[in-house]
Biopython code that builds the backbone (N, CA, C, O; Angstrom):
import numpy as np
from Bio.PDB.StructureBuilder import StructureBuilder

atoms = [
    (1, "MET", "N", (-98.047, 108.698, 118.924)),
    (1, "MET", "CA", (-98.233, 109.885, 118.458)),
    (1, "MET", "C", (-100.163, 110.030, 118.033)),
    (1, "MET", "O", (-100.825, 109.484, 117.150)),
    (2, "VAL", "N", (-100.585, 111.109, 119.238)),
    (2, "VAL", "CA", (-102.387, 111.676, 118.812)),
    (2, "VAL", "C", (-102.027, 112.418, 117.901)),
    (2, "VAL", "O", (-100.966, 113.040, 117.967)),
    (3, "HIS", "N", (-102.837, 112.489, 116.892)),
    (3, "HIS", "CA", (-103.341, 113.546, 116.160)),
    (3, "HIS", "C", (-104.986, 114.023, 116.046)),
    (3, "HIS", "O", (-105.801, 113.130, 115.814)),
    (4, "ALA", "N", (-105.490, 115.483, 116.214)),
    (4, "ALA", "CA", (-106.855, 116.004, 116.420)),
    (4, "ALA", "C", (-106.667, 116.937, 115.369)),
    (4, "ALA", "O", (-105.694, 117.540, 114.918)),
    (5, "TYR", "N", (-108.254, 116.868, 115.028)),
    (5, "TYR", "CA", (-108.213, 118.362, 114.507)),
    (5, "TYR", "C", (-109.317, 119.139, 115.774)),
    (5, "TYR", "O", (-110.011, 118.642, 116.662)),
    (6, "ILE", "N", (-109.080, 120.500, 115.360)),
    (6, "ILE", "CA", (-109.798, 121.135, 116.826)),
    (6, "ILE", "C", (-110.496, 122.265, 116.171)),
    (6, "ILE", "O", (-109.786, 123.249, 115.963)),
    (7, "LEU", "N", (-111.638, 122.330, 115.829)),
    (7, "LEU", "CA", (-112.759, 123.273, 115.647)),
    (7, "LEU", "C", (-112.824, 124.521, 116.536)),
    (7, "LEU", "O", (-112.972, 124.345, 117.745)),
    (8, "ILE", "N", (-112.724, 125.787, 116.040)),
    (8, "ILE", "CA", (-112.575, 126.920, 117.050)),
    (8, "ILE", "C", (-113.830, 127.706, 116.939)),
    (8, "ILE", "O", (-113.778, 127.932, 115.731)),
    (9, "GLN", "N", (-114.875, 128.259, 117.324)),
    (9, "GLN", "CA", (-115.493, 129.421, 117.366)),
    (9, "GLN", "C", (-114.773, 130.915, 118.067)),
    (9, "GLN", "O", (-114.155, 130.972, 119.130)),
    (10, "THR", "N", (-115.025, 131.895, 117.256)),
    (10, "THR", "CA", (-114.269, 133.294, 117.654)),
    (10, "THR", "C", (-115.016, 134.047, 117.730)),
    (10, "THR", "O", (-115.952, 134.134, 116.936)),
    (11, "GLU", "N", (-114.781, 135.029, 118.972)),
    (11, "GLU", "CA", (-115.454, 136.386, 118.302)),
    (11, "GLU", "C", (-115.285, 137.167, 117.415)),
    (11, "GLU", "O", (-114.192, 137.414, 116.907)),
    (12, "VAL", "N", (-116.381, 137.678, 117.099)),
    (12, "VAL", "CA", (-116.697, 138.510, 115.451)),
    (12, "VAL", "C", (-115.030, 139.214, 115.412)),
    (12, "VAL", "O", (-114.378, 139.883, 116.213)),
    (13, "GLY", "N", (-114.781, 138.684, 114.085)),
    (13, "GLY", "CA", (-113.388, 139.874, 113.951)),
    (13, "GLY", "C", (-112.458, 139.283, 114.662)),
    (13, "GLY", "O", (-111.934, 140.094, 115.425)),
    (14, "LYS", "N", (-112.000, 138.172, 114.751)),
    (14, "LYS", "CA", (-110.942, 137.601, 115.978)),
    (14, "LYS", "C", (-110.249, 136.127, 115.057)),
    (14, "LYS", "O", (-109.308, 135.456, 115.482)),
    (15, "ALA", "N", (-110.843, 135.918, 113.993)),
    (15, "ALA", "CA", (-110.220, 134.476, 113.841)),
    (15, "ALA", "C", (-109.146, 134.716, 112.957)),
    (15, "ALA", "O", (-108.509, 133.662, 112.978)),
    (16, "ALA", "N", (-108.489, 135.635, 112.063)),
    (16, "ALA", "CA", (-107.195, 135.596, 111.844)),
    (16, "ALA", "C", (-106.282, 135.840, 112.819)),
    (16, "ALA", "O", (-105.193, 135.301, 112.619)),
    (17, "ALA", "N", (-106.382, 136.475, 113.801)),
    (17, "ALA", "CA", (-105.501, 137.249, 115.254)),
    (17, "ALA", "C", (-105.191, 135.462, 115.690)),
    (17, "ALA", "O", (-104.082, 134.935, 115.598)),
    (18, "VAL", "N", (-106.399, 134.789, 116.141)),
    (18, "VAL", "CA", (-106.382, 134.053, 117.068)),
    (18, "VAL", "C", (-105.921, 132.376, 115.781)),
    (18, "VAL", "O", (-105.623, 131.334, 116.364)),
    (19, "ALA", "N", (-105.931, 132.370, 114.536)),
    (19, "ALA", "CA", (-105.558, 131.411, 113.896)),
    (19, "ALA", "C", (-104.158, 131.371, 114.332)),
    (19, "ALA", "O", (-103.751, 130.291, 114.762)),
    (20, "ALA", "N", (-103.063, 132.732, 114.278)),
    (20, "ALA", "CA", (-101.912, 133.811, 113.915)),
    (20, "ALA", "C", (-101.158, 132.893, 115.114)),
    (20, "ALA", "O", (-100.273, 132.063, 114.908)),
    (21, "GLU", "N", (-101.818, 133.306, 116.602)),
    (21, "GLU", "CA", (-101.721, 132.995, 117.676)),
    (21, "GLU", "C", (-101.439, 131.521, 118.132)),
    (21, "GLU", "O", (-100.470, 131.225, 118.832)),
    (22, "ILE", "N", (-102.351, 130.636, 117.684)),
    (22, "ILE", "CA", (-102.190, 129.352, 117.845)),
    (22, "ILE", "C", (-101.140, 128.506, 116.874)),
    (22, "ILE", "O", (-100.692, 127.363, 116.971)),
    (23, "ALA", "N", (-100.945, 129.542, 115.913)),
    (23, "ALA", "CA", (-99.563, 128.337, 115.074)),
    (23, "ALA", "C", (-98.678, 128.464, 115.538)),
    (23, "ALA", "O", (-97.673, 127.846, 115.187)),
    (24, "ASP", "N", (-98.699, 129.510, 116.737)),
    (24, "ASP", "CA", (-97.195, 129.387, 117.464)),
    (24, "ASP", "C", (-96.653, 128.220, 118.505)),
    (24, "ASP", "O", (-95.549, 127.747, 118.775)),
    (25, "ILE", "N", (-98.108, 127.991, 118.978)),
    (25, "ILE", "CA", (-97.920, 127.071, 119.781)),
    (25, "ILE", "C", (-97.186, 125.636, 120.163)),
    (25, "ILE", "O", (-97.754, 124.836, 119.420)),
    (26, "PRO", "N", (-96.399, 125.046, 120.794)),
    (26, "PRO", "CA", (-95.647, 123.958, 119.816)),
    (26, "PRO", "C", (-97.388, 122.596, 120.112)),
    (26, "PRO", "O", (-98.286, 122.511, 120.949)),
    (27, "GLY", "N", (-97.039, 121.938, 119.024)),
    (27, "GLY", "CA", (-98.065, 120.790, 118.952)),
    (27, "GLY", "C", (-98.799, 120.967, 117.798)),
    (27, "GLY", "O", (-99.499, 120.073, 117.322)),
    (28, "VAL", "N", (-98.707, 121.829, 117.423)),
    (28, "VAL", "CA", (-100.177, 122.564, 116.321)),
    (28, "VAL", "C", (-99.230, 122.793, 115.220)),
    (28, "VAL", "O", (-98.448, 123.736, 115.091)),
    (29, "THR", "N", (-99.489, 121.433, 114.176)),
    (29, "THR", "CA", (-98.886, 121.434, 112.821)),
    (29, "THR", "C", (-99.796, 122.372, 111.753)),
    (29, "THR", "O", (-99.267, 122.601, 110.665)),
    (30, "THR", "N", (-100.684, 122.738, 111.921)),
    (30, "THR", "CA", (-101.702, 123.979, 110.703)),
    (30, "THR", "C", (-102.583, 124.691, 111.986)),
    (30, "THR", "O", (-102.976, 124.334, 113.097)),
    (31, "SER", "N", (-102.627, 125.539, 111.400)),
    (31, "SER", "CA", (-103.914, 126.587, 112.438)),
    (31, "SER", "C", (-104.394, 127.398, 110.894)),
    (31, "SER", "O", (-103.531, 128.082, 110.344)),
    (32, "GLU", "N", (-105.357, 127.317, 110.447)),
    (32, "GLU", "CA", (-106.468, 128.470, 109.243)),
    (32, "GLU", "C", (-107.610, 128.748, 109.740)),
    (32, "GLU", "O", (-108.360, 128.034, 110.407)),
    (33, "ASP", "N", (-107.726, 129.832, 109.389)),
    (33, "ASP", "CA", (-109.181, 130.844, 109.449)),
    (33, "ASP", "C", (-109.971, 130.342, 108.078)),
    (33, "ASP", "O", (-109.578, 130.516, 106.925)),
    (34, "VAL", "N", (-110.851, 129.860, 108.384)),
    (34, "VAL", "CA", (-112.166, 129.279, 107.486)),
    (34, "VAL", "C", (-113.272, 130.143, 107.880)),
    (34, "VAL", "O", (-113.430, 131.178, 108.527)),
    (35, "THR", "N", (-114.276, 128.938, 106.950)),
    (35, "THR", "CA", (-115.646, 130.089, 107.010)),
    (35, "THR", "C", (-116.623, 129.071, 107.473)),
    (35, "THR", "O", (-116.217, 127.982, 107.878)),
    (36, "GLY", "N", (-118.088, 129.407, 107.430)),
    (36, "GLY", "CA", (-118.914, 127.996, 108.286)),
    (36, "GLY", "C", (-118.933, 127.880, 109.789)),
    (36, "GLY", "O", (-118.080, 128.263, 110.590)),
    (37, "PRO", "N", (-119.554, 127.552, 109.905)),
    (37, "PRO", "CA", (-119.680, 127.008, 111.788)),
    (37, "PRO", "C", (-118.452, 127.356, 112.698)),
    (37, "PRO", "O", (-118.381, 127.604, 113.901)),
    (38, "TYR", "N", (-117.604, 127.294, 111.804)),
    (38, "TYR", "CA", (-116.226, 127.411, 112.761)),
    (38, "TYR", "C", (-115.616, 128.458, 112.231)),
    (38, "TYR", "O", (-116.018, 128.871, 111.143)),
    (39, "ASP", "N", (-114.570, 129.068, 112.864)),
    (39, "ASP", "CA", (-113.715, 129.975, 112.033)),
    (39, "ASP", "C", (-112.374, 129.765, 112.409)),
    (39, "ASP", "O", (-111.514, 130.630, 112.248)),
    (40, "VAL", "N", (-112.134, 128.559, 112.948)),
    (40, "VAL", "CA", (-110.832, 128.246, 112.687)),
    (40, "VAL", "C", (-110.572, 127.391, 112.880)),
    (40, "VAL", "O", (-110.855, 127.210, 114.064)),
    (41, "ILE", "N", (-109.886, 126.049, 112.247)),
    (41, "ILE", "CA", (-109.753, 124.913, 112.489)),
    (41, "ILE", "C", (-108.090, 124.608, 112.554)),
    (41, "ILE", "O", (-107.331, 125.422, 112.028)),
    (42, "VAL", "N", (-107.707, 123.744, 113.031)),
    (42, "VAL", "CA", (-106.064, 123.502, 113.953)),
    (42, "VAL", "C", (-106.405, 122.204, 113.827)),
    (42, "VAL", "O", (-107.521, 121.684, 113.841)),
    (43, "ARG", "N", (-104.585, 121.407, 113.612)),
    (43, "ARG", "CA", (-104.590, 120.180, 113.140)),
    (43, "ARG", "C", (-102.812, 120.092, 114.054)),
    (43, "ARG", "O", (-101.725, 120.627, 113.838)),
    (44, "ALA", "N", (-103.376, 119.048, 115.173)),
    (44, "ALA", "CA", (-102.423, 119.347, 116.317)),
    (44, "ALA", "C", (-102.115, 117.894, 116.521)),
    (44, "ALA", "O", (-102.835, 116.953, 116.188)),
    (45, "GLU", "N", (-100.850, 117.833, 117.165)),
    (45, "GLU", "CA", (-100.421, 116.341, 117.650)),
    (45, "GLU", "C", (-99.544, 116.428, 119.144)),
    (45, "GLU", "O", (-98.752, 117.287, 119.529)),
    (46, "ALA", "N", (-99.940, 115.403, 119.688)),
    (46, "ALA", "CA", (-99.344, 115.107, 120.837)),
    (46, "ALA", "C", (-98.775, 113.636, 121.160)),
    (46, "ALA", "O", (-99.109, 112.758, 120.364)),
    (47, "GLU", "N", (-97.918, 113.257, 122.285)),
    (47, "GLU", "CA", (-97.639, 112.271, 122.539)),
    (47, "GLU", "C", (-98.716, 111.146, 122.978)),
    (47, "GLU", "O", (-98.897, 109.979, 122.632)),
    (48, "ASN", "N", (-99.402, 112.089, 123.970)),
    (48, "ASN", "CA", (-100.994, 111.178, 123.873)),
    (48, "ASN", "C", (-101.735, 111.724, 124.335)),
    (48, "ASN", "O", (-101.478, 112.868, 124.711)),
    (49, "VAL", "N", (-102.915, 111.206, 124.512)),
    (49, "VAL", "CA", (-103.838, 111.981, 124.621)),
    (49, "VAL", "C", (-104.754, 113.426, 126.035)),
    (49, "VAL", "O", (-105.632, 114.288, 126.089)),
    (50, "ASP", "N", (-103.216, 112.441, 127.245)),
    (50, "ASP", "CA", (-103.336, 113.464, 128.211)),
    (50, "ASP", "C", (-102.989, 114.806, 127.343)),
    (50, "ASP", "O", (-103.752, 115.755, 127.158)),
    (51, "ARG", "N", (-101.794, 114.673, 126.908)),
    (51, "ARG", "CA", (-101.014, 115.961, 126.304)),
    (51, "ARG", "C", (-102.035, 116.687, 125.403)),
    (51, "ARG", "O", (-101.913, 117.912, 125.431)),
    (52, "LEU", "N", (-102.772, 116.327, 124.806)),
    (52, "LEU", "CA", (-103.414, 116.054, 123.436)),
    (52, "LEU", "C", (-104.396, 117.717, 124.834)),
    (52, "LEU", "O", (-104.339, 118.945, 124.760)),
    (53, "GLY", "N", (-104.841, 117.134, 125.460)),
    (53, "GLY", "CA", (-105.771, 117.569, 126.145)),
    (53, "GLY", "C", (-105.397, 118.982, 127.128)),
    (53, "GLY", "O", (-106.075, 119.926, 127.534)),
    (54, "GLU", "N", (-104.149, 118.639, 127.251)),
    (54, "GLU", "CA", (-103.442, 120.047, 127.704)),
    (54, "GLU", "C", (-103.042, 120.735, 127.199)),
    (54, "GLU", "O", (-102.716, 121.879, 127.519)),
    (55, "LEU", "N", (-102.944, 120.011, 125.954)),
    (55, "LEU", "CA", (-102.548, 121.680, 124.981)),
    (55, "LEU", "C", (-103.548, 121.874, 125.032)),
    (55, "LEU", "O", (-103.753, 122.679, 125.940)),
    (56, "VAL", "N", (-104.814, 121.459, 124.323)),
    (56, "VAL", "CA", (-105.937, 122.304, 124.152)),
    (56, "VAL", "C", (-106.162, 123.028, 125.423)),
    (56, "VAL", "O", (-106.075, 124.256, 125.424)),
    (57, "VAL", "N", (-106.481, 122.291, 126.647)),
    (57, "VAL", "CA", (-107.185, 123.286, 127.677)),
    (57, "VAL", "C", (-106.373, 124.353, 127.976)),
    (57, "VAL", "O", (-106.710, 125.537, 127.985)),
    (58, "ALA", "N", (-105.017, 123.778, 128.280)),
    (58, "ALA", "CA", (-103.798, 124.679, 128.914)),
    (58, "ALA", "C", (-103.724, 126.165, 128.201)),
    (58, "ALA", "O", (-103.806, 127.347, 128.536)),
    (59, "ARG", "N", (-103.462, 125.159, 126.676)),
    (59, "ARG", "CA", (-102.996, 126.777, 126.025)),
    (59, "ARG", "C", (-103.630, 127.292, 125.045)),
    (59, "ARG", "O", (-103.625, 128.509, 124.860)),
    (60, "MET", "N", (-104.415, 126.263, 124.092)),
    (60, "MET", "CA", (-105.560, 127.135, 123.365)),
    (60, "MET", "C", (-106.057, 127.817, 123.949)),
    (60, "MET", "O", (-105.751, 129.006, 124.040)),
    (61, "GLN", "N", (-107.308, 127.062, 124.728)),
    (61, "GLN", "CA", (-108.386, 127.751, 125.103)),
    (61, "GLN", "C", (-107.941, 128.947, 126.245)),
    (61, "GLN", "O", (-108.790, 129.311, 127.059)),
    (62, "ASN", "N", (-106.992, 129.357, 126.258)),
    (62, "ASN", "CA", (-106.501, 130.735, 126.894)),
    (62, "ASN", "C", (-105.712, 132.149, 126.037)),
    (62, "ASN", "O", (-105.074, 133.138, 126.397)),
    (63, "VAL", "N", (-106.081, 131.696, 125.008)),
    (63, "VAL", "CA", (-106.094, 132.524, 123.572)),
    (63, "VAL", "C", (-106.991, 133.297, 123.726)),
    (63, "VAL", "O", (-108.107, 132.941, 124.107)),
    (64, "ASP", "N", (-106.633, 134.648, 123.427)),
    (64, "ASP", "CA", (-108.126, 135.683, 123.883)),
    (64, "ASP", "C", (-108.573, 135.672, 122.264)),
    (64, "ASP", "O", (-107.837, 135.895, 121.302)),
    (65, "GLY", "N", (-109.991, 135.349, 122.256)),
    (65, "GLY", "CA", (-110.841, 135.926, 121.460)),
    (65, "GLY", "C", (-112.048, 134.370, 121.070)),
    (65, "GLY", "O", (-113.035, 134.064, 120.402)),
    (66, "ILE", "N", (-111.374, 133.993, 121.740)),
    (66, "ILE", "CA", (-112.052, 131.791, 121.211)),
    (66, "ILE", "C", (-113.442, 132.066, 122.410)),
    (66, "ILE", "O", (-113.594, 132.621, 123.499)),
    (67, "THR", "N", (-114.203, 131.355, 121.498)),
    (67, "THR", "CA", (-115.289, 131.427, 122.641)),
    (67, "THR", "C", (-115.990, 129.979, 122.946)),
    (67, "THR", "O", (-116.913, 129.808, 123.743)),
    (68, "ARG", "N", (-115.235, 128.774, 121.989)),
    (68, "ARG", "CA", (-115.415, 127.541, 122.306)),
    (68, "ARG", "C", (-114.643, 126.644, 121.526)),
    (68, "ARG", "O", (-114.258, 127.082, 120.441)),
    (69, "THR", "N", (-114.364, 125.612, 121.803)),
    (69, "THR", "CA", (-113.526, 124.669, 120.915)),
    (69, "THR", "C", (-114.344, 123.290, 120.900)),
    (69, "THR", "O", (-115.169, 123.087, 121.791)),
    (70, "LEU", "N", (-114.121, 122.340, 119.893)),
    (70, "LEU", "CA", (-114.163, 121.036, 119.723)),
    (70, "LEU", "C", (-113.036, 120.458, 119.337)),
    (70, "LEU", "O", (-112.185, 121.218, 118.873)),
    (71, "THR", "N", (-112.816, 119.455, 119.389)),
    (71, "THR", "CA", (-111.437, 118.447, 119.640)),
    (71, "THR", "C", (-112.132, 117.243, 118.650)),
    (71, "THR", "O", (-113.250, 116.837, 118.964)),
    (72, "CYS", "N", (-111.569, 116.777, 117.657)),
    (72, "CYS", "CA", (-111.834, 115.435, 117.074)),
    (72, "CYS", "C", (-110.484, 114.834, 116.928)),
    (72, "CYS", "O", (-109.670, 115.612, 116.431)),
    (73, "PRO", "N", (-110.186, 114.056, 117.129)),
    (73, "PRO", "CA", (-108.874, 113.184, 118.138)),
    (73, "PRO", "C", (-109.368, 112.465, 116.432)),
    (73, "PRO", "O", (-110.574, 112.453, 116.181)),
    (74, "VAL", "N", (-108.323, 111.880, 115.312)),
    (74, "VAL", "CA", (-108.195, 110.765, 114.518)),
    (74, "VAL", "C", (-107.935, 109.514, 114.890)),
    (74, "VAL", "O", (-107.146, 108.962, 115.656)),
    (75, "VAL", "N", (-108.584, 109.275, 114.336)),
    (75, "VAL", "CA", (-109.001, 107.868, 114.579)),
    (75, "VAL", "C", (-108.341, 107.079, 113.348)),
    (75, "VAL", "O", (-108.574, 107.484, 112.209)),
    (76, "ASN", "N", (-107.343, 105.715, 113.599)),
    (76, "ASN", "CA", (-107.223, 105.055, 112.045)),
    (76, "ASN", "C", (-107.813, 103.594, 112.352)),
    (76, "ASN", "O", (-107.442, 102.729, 113.144)),
    (77, "LEU", "N", (-108.739, 103.635, 111.545)),
    (77, "LEU", "CA", (-109.517, 102.230, 111.711)),
    (77, "LEU", "C", (-109.222, 101.031, 110.552)),
    (77, "LEU", "O", (-109.790, 99.942, 110.633)),
]
sb = StructureBuilder()
sb.init_structure("model")
sb.init_model(0)
sb.init_chain("A")
sb.init_seg("    ")
for serial, (resi, resn, name, xyz) in enumerate(atoms, 1):
    if name == "N":
        sb.init_residue(resn, " ", resi, " ")
    sb.init_atom(name, np.array(xyz, "f"), 0.0, 1.0, " ", f" {name:<3s}", serial, name[0])
structure = sb.get_structure()
């Protein structure tokens, strides 16, 4: 299982709606609107890196109001 944090920038005033919509996507474990350089932080999990990529590119980036994403896979050192 691959886990990642996805940092999301949204259009002004869209953070809460984006966080709520993303929370319903399968594979998303948490989705919260935050302050700072990013507007929403998501924790997600997938079977492998390819499925994680599909989750971010095919599902999350199609949510209305998102302007940019940054995916940070979790590593176990």
